[in-house]
N, C-alpha and C positions, 0 to 999 in steps of 0.2 A: 499469414505465414507465421505459425508458432515457432518461437525460438527455444521454448522450454516446455517440459512436462513438469507437473507438480505432484509431490508425493508426501504422505504423512510422515512426520518424525514423532516417535513416541517420547513422552516425557519420562525422565528418570524417577525412581522412587523417591529420592531425596528432594526433587523439585515438587512433587505432589505433596510430600510432607511439609515443605516450606509453605505451600499455599494453605494447607490446613492450619499450620501454626499461626500464620498471619490472620486467618479468619477467626481464630480463637483469641486474638489479641484485643487490646483496648480500642484500636482504630480499625474500622472496616478496610480491608485492602482495596486497592484500585486495580481493576483488570482493564487493560487497554488492548482492543482488537484493532490491528493495523491495516486490515484488508478483508474483503469477503473470504479469501482463502484462509485467513487466520481463524475465521468463524467455522468454515467448512472442516478444517483439520484440527482445530484446537478446542472448540466448544465442548465436544464430547469427552475431552481429556480432563476438564476441570471438574473436580468433585462437586456434586449437587449442593452439599452444605456450604461450600465456598461461594458458589454462585448465588445462593440464597442471601448471603450477608454482605456481598461485595458491592462496591460502586462500579459500574460498568461504563467505559468510555469507548466510543467508536470514532474512527478517524474521518469518516465521510458518510454521506447519505446511503450509499449502497451497502456499506458494512452495517450501518444502523438498521436498515430495513431487513437484512438477513437475520440479525440478532432478534429483532422484534417478531419476525415470522417464526422464530424458534421459541418464542415465549419469554424472551429476556428483556427486561426493562433497561433501556439505555438512559443512564443518568446524565451523561456528559457527551456533548458532540460540538463540533465547531459551529459558532454562530454564523460564520461565513467561510467558504473555502473547504478544503479537504486535505490539507497538508499537515505535517507534524507541527509546524509553526502555528497554524490556525488552531489546532487542538490545544496546544500549550497555552495559547492566549485565552481561549475559552475556559480552560481548566483553572488558570490563575484567577480569572474574574469570578468564577463560581465559588472557588474555595475562599476567596477573600470575603465575598458577600455572605457566605454561610458561616464564616468564622471557624471552619474546620482546621484541624492540625494536619500537616502532611503525614503520610502513612506509607506502608509498603505498597509498591506498585509493581505489577507484573505485566510485561509487554509481550503479547503473543504475536510472533512474527516468524521470519525465515532468515537464515544466515545470509550475509552479504548486503543487507540493507543499510540505510542511513543510520547514523547514531544520534541524530538530532533529538529524537524523542527522549532517549535515555539521558542525554546530557541536559536537556531542558527540565526534565523531572528532577534530576539531581540538583540542579540550580534552584529549584523551587522547594527543596528540602525533603523530597521524597527519598525512599530507599528503593531504587529501581532494580528489577531483575528481568533478564531476558529469557523468555521461554520459546525455544525454537520448535514450533509445532508442525512445520512443513519445510520442504526444501525444493529448489528447482534443479532440474537436470537438463542438459542440452538435448534437444530432440533432433531427429534427422530432418534435414531440410528437404522440402518437397520439390523434386525436379520440375514438375509442371509449373509450380509457382515461380521458380527461378527463370524458366523459359518465358513465362508470361511477362515478367518484368523486363527481361532483355529485349523482347520483341514488341513491347508496347509503343504505339505511336505517341500517345499521351499518357501521363501517369500522375497519380496523387498518392503519396505515401502518408499513412496515418499512424502516428506513433503514440503509444500509451504508456511506455515504460523506458526509463533510461537504460536499464540493464539489457533490454531487447535491442535498443539502438546500438549500444556498444557491442553486444554479441554478434549481431548481424553484420556490423561493419568489419568484424574480424573473420567471420565464417563464410560470408557470401563470396562467390567467385568475383574476381576483380571487375570483370565486365558488367556483372549484375549490379554491384555496388556503385560503379561509375554511373550506370543508367539511373539508379535511384537518386544520386546526388545531382543529376541534371533536372530532376522533377521538382514539383511543388511538394512541400511537406506541411502536414497539419499536425499540431501537437496539442496536448490537453492541459498544459500548465506553463506558467512563465519559467519555471525551472527547466523544463524540457526545451522550451524555446531558447534559453541561454545555451544549453548543451548542444542543441542542433546547429547553432551558428558555427561551431568548430568544423562541421562537415561541409559547410558552404553549399547548401542546396539552392536551387533556383530562387525559391521564395519560401518563407516560413509563415504559416497562418496559425492563429491561436484560437482554439475552441473555448467556449465559456466554462467548460468543466469536463470531467471524465465520463459522465453518463452517456449512454448511447444516444439519447435525445439531443444532448449538447453537440455531440460529434456530427450527427445527422444534420442538425441545423447549420453547423459551420460548413459542411460540404455543400449544402443547398445554397448557401450565401456566396460561394465562390463564383 
């Protein structure tokens, strides 16, 4: 049941100029891709000369694979995990090991997300800039899916996004949301697990990660 559609947001001319000025500076800029969608909608907006000289960071394996499939070398990725905190930890380790000085950092993302990454980069001495390269818009709920939830004898809800969890709690009919909250929930991170507790579902199960294989393995293990 999709809660959102995703659409490209074009960078402004001064943002592109900022990327190019950073690429011409003494320290190569850091480009941080925060999701596969940031690659899908943002990679083509970054000038080739900036990509050629920048350090590239990916927040998780799916994002890294999409960048590499596009011919981009990923220099920094979490050693474990796939959250902002995991990427910041790996970035701090790598920068200390290589003795590099902090530099301009550009975070390719969407409005409404967490600010942890920007705050963490700032704390490490970077000059972080947010580049909003896509946005989410509420999509029409599917009546057949709503009916299927309401009429299900047994139900497992799989959650991959905090924004989706919040949006559907507000937008689904009360009877549908009540049925969901009597079901088992499967979430892809400890953060979502903490958020899920507020809705008091029957049981909360935790997958090993966000990849489809991780989710499938968790479902099979129930």
